[in-house]
C-alpha positions as CSV (number, residue, x, y, z in Angstrom):
1,M,3.7,28.5,-6.1
2,V,4.3,24.8,-6.4
3,E,7.8,24.6,-4.9
4,S,10.3,21.8,-5.7
5,A,12.1,21.7,-2.3
6,P,9.4,19.6,-0.5
7,L,9.2,17.2,-3.5
8,A,13.0,16.8,-3.7
9,A,13.1,16.1,0.1
10,F,10.4,13.4,-0.3
11,Q,12.2,11.8,-3.3
12,A,15.4,11.7,-1.3
13,L,13.6,10.1,1.6
14,V,12.0,7.3,-0.4
15,D,15.1,6.9,-2.7
16,D,13.2,4.8,-5.2
17,G,15.6,5.3,-8.1
18,L,13.2,7.2,-10.2
19,P,14.3,10.3,-12.0
20,R,14.2,13.4,-9.9
21,L,11.3,15.8,-10.6
22,G,12.2,19.3,-11.8
23,A,10.7,22.6,-13.0
24,G,7.9,22.0,-15.5
25,D,7.4,18.3,-14.5
26,E,3.9,17.2,-13.7
27,L,3.2,16.2,-10.1
28,P,2.3,12.5,-9.6
29,P,-1.2,11.9,-8.3
30,L,-1.7,13.0,-4.6
31,W,1.7,14.7,-4.4
32,H,-0.1,18.0,-4.0
33,W,-0.2,17.2,-0.3
34,L,3.6,17.5,-0.3
35,A,3.9,20.4,-2.7
36,L,1.1,22.6,-1.2
37,P,1.2,22.1,2.5
38,R,-0.9,24.2,4.9
39,W,1.3,24.8,7.9
40,S,-0.6,26.1,11.0
41,P,1.1,28.6,13.3
42,A,2.3,26.9,16.6
43,S,-0.1,29.1,18.5
44,S,-3.1,27.5,16.7
45,I,-2.1,23.8,17.5
46,G,-4.3,21.9,19.9
47,E,-3.2,19.4,22.6
48,D,-3.6,16.6,20.0
49,G,-1.0,18.1,17.6
50,H,-3.6,19.1,15.0
51,P,-4.9,22.6,14.4
52,R,-7.6,23.6,16.9
53,R,-11.1,22.7,15.7
54,G,-13.7,25.3,14.8
55,S,-12.8,26.6,11.4
56,F,-12.9,23.6,9.1
57,L,-13.9,20.9,11.6
58,P,-16.6,21.5,14.1
59,P,-15.5,22.6,17.6
60,I,-15.9,19.2,19.3
61,E,-14.2,18.3,22.5
62,L,-12.9,14.8,21.7
63,P,-9.2,13.8,21.8
64,R,-8.9,11.9,18.6
65,Q,-9.3,12.5,14.9
66,M,-9.6,9.9,12.2
67,F,-9.4,10.1,8.4
68,A,-11.4,7.2,6.9
69,G,-11.4,8.0,3.2
70,G,-11.7,10.6,0.5
71,E,-11.8,11.5,-3.1
72,V,-9.5,13.7,-5.2
73,T,-10.4,15.1,-8.6
74,R,-7.7,16.6,-10.8
75,H,-9.1,19.0,-13.3
76,A,-5.8,19.8,-14.8
77,P,-2.1,18.8,-14.3
78,I,-0.1,20.5,-11.6
79,T,3.4,21.3,-12.6
80,I,6.4,22.1,-10.5
81,D,7.3,25.8,-10.2
82,S,3.9,26.8,-11.5
83,T,1.5,29.2,-9.9
84,L,-2.0,28.0,-9.2
85,P,-4.9,30.4,-9.7
86,A,-6.5,29.5,-6.3
87,R,-6.0,27.2,-3.3
88,P,-7.7,23.8,-3.6
89,R,-10.9,23.6,-1.5
90,S,-11.9,20.8,0.9
91,V,-15.5,19.8,1.6
92,V,-16.8,17.6,4.4
93,W,-19.5,15.6,2.8
94,S,-20.6,13.7,5.9
95,T,-19.7,12.6,9.3
96,S,-20.5,9.3,11.1
97,T,-20.2,7.6,14.4
98,A,-17.0,5.9,15.1
99,V,-17.2,3.0,17.6
100,R,-14.2,1.6,19.4
101,A,-13.9,-0.9,22.2
102,S,-13.4,2.0,24.7
103,S,-15.6,4.7,23.3
104,S,-18.1,6.0,20.7
105,W,-18.9,9.3,19.2
106,S,-21.8,10.7,17.1
107,P,-21.6,14.0,15.2
108,P,-23.5,16.9,16.8
């Protein structure tokens, strides 16, 4: 279910003067991240504050995560208070070495 409460909270936070979204309205691009959150139980959170690795991300023992880019394809509009047939899926297409002044890492 695409619930309106997280969207209303975000709109109140940014207070941009735009009309409030309501039931039946289409989500703006990328707002699915607000409307369809995946909250992890506290018992599954690692030391870095992210869910422990090993299900979606490989079980690597490094302290930092970095998101460098992505692509979202919308196949149909998502409307508030609608029920979606299935959860969106995420795919890792590739990994690469990140180099910083203090460290570097290569995927296994």
